[in-house]
C-alpha positions as CSV (number, residue, x, y, z in Angstrom):
1,M,44.7,-99.6,20.0
2,L,42.9,-102.7,18.7
3,S,40.5,-104.6,21.0
4,C,41.1,-108.3,21.6
5,R,38.1,-109.1,19.5
6,E,39.3,-107.1,16.5
7,L,42.8,-108.4,16.8
8,T,41.7,-112.1,16.9
9,R,39.5,-111.5,13.9
10,R,42.4,-110.1,12.0
11,L,44.7,-112.9,13.1
12,A,42.2,-115.6,12.1
13,S,41.5,-114.1,8.7
14,D,45.2,-113.5,8.0
15,E,44.3,-109.8,7.4
16,L,47.5,-108.6,9.1
17,A,49.6,-110.2,6.4
18,E,48.2,-107.8,3.9
19,A,47.9,-104.8,6.2
20,G,50.2,-101.8,6.2
21,W,52.9,-101.0,8.7
22,W,50.6,-98.9,10.9
23,A,48.2,-101.8,11.5
24,N,51.0,-104.2,12.1
25,L,52.5,-101.8,14.7
26,G,49.2,-101.6,16.5
27,A,48.8,-105.4,16.5
28,G,52.4,-105.8,17.7
29,L,51.8,-103.4,20.6
30,H,48.6,-105.2,21.5
31,L,50.4,-108.6,21.4
32,A,53.2,-107.2,23.6
33,M,50.7,-106.4,26.3
34,C,48.1,-109.1,26.0
35,R,49.0,-112.7,26.9
36,H,45.6,-114.0,25.9
37,C,46.0,-112.8,22.3
38,R,49.6,-114.1,22.2
39,R,48.4,-117.5,23.2
40,Y,45.6,-117.3,20.5
41,R,48.2,-116.4,17.9
42,A,50.4,-119.3,19.0
43,Q,47.4,-121.7,18.8
44,L,46.6,-120.5,15.2
45,R,50.3,-121.0,14.2
46,A,50.3,-124.5,15.5
47,L,46.9,-125.4,14.0
48,G,48.0,-124.7,10.4
49,P,50.7,-127.3,10.2
50,A,48.7,-129.8,12.2
51,A,45.7,-129.4,9.8
52,R,48.0,-129.8,6.8
53,R,49.4,-133.0,8.2
54,A,45.9,-134.3,8.9
55,W,44.8,-133.6,5.4
56,G,48.0,-135.0,3.9
57,G,49.3,-131.7,2.8
58,E,47.4,-131.7,-0.5
59,A,45.4,-128.6,-1.6
60,L,41.7,-128.9,-2.1
61,D,40.1,-128.2,-5.4
62,E,37.5,-125.4,-5.5
63,K,34.5,-127.8,-5.7
64,K,35.6,-129.8,-2.7
65,Q,36.4,-126.6,-0.7
66,A,33.0,-125.2,-1.5
67,E,31.3,-128.4,-0.3
68,L,33.2,-128.3,3.0
69,E,32.4,-124.6,3.5
70,S,28.8,-125.4,2.9
71,K,28.8,-128.3,5.4
72,I,30.4,-126.1,8.1
73,L,28.0,-123.3,7.6
74,D,25.0,-125.7,7.7
75,R,26.2,-127.1,11.0
76,L,26.7,-123.6,12.4
77,R,23.1,-122.6,11.6
């Protein structure tokens, strides 16, 4: 069974969308038993539309996205 840390990493990176049925089954079992991970998944699902509304729903070009990623990484360091 997946640990909470591994499941939240996969949920945040959207890795489960591309995973096979076995990985999705393991994630589903974990989510059925763990209310903390269910809440985290719900928060991620709510964050996406809220972020799109805040940004005006427009996609970023690659240059702008690279600049934002760089700023975020600089602040984390």
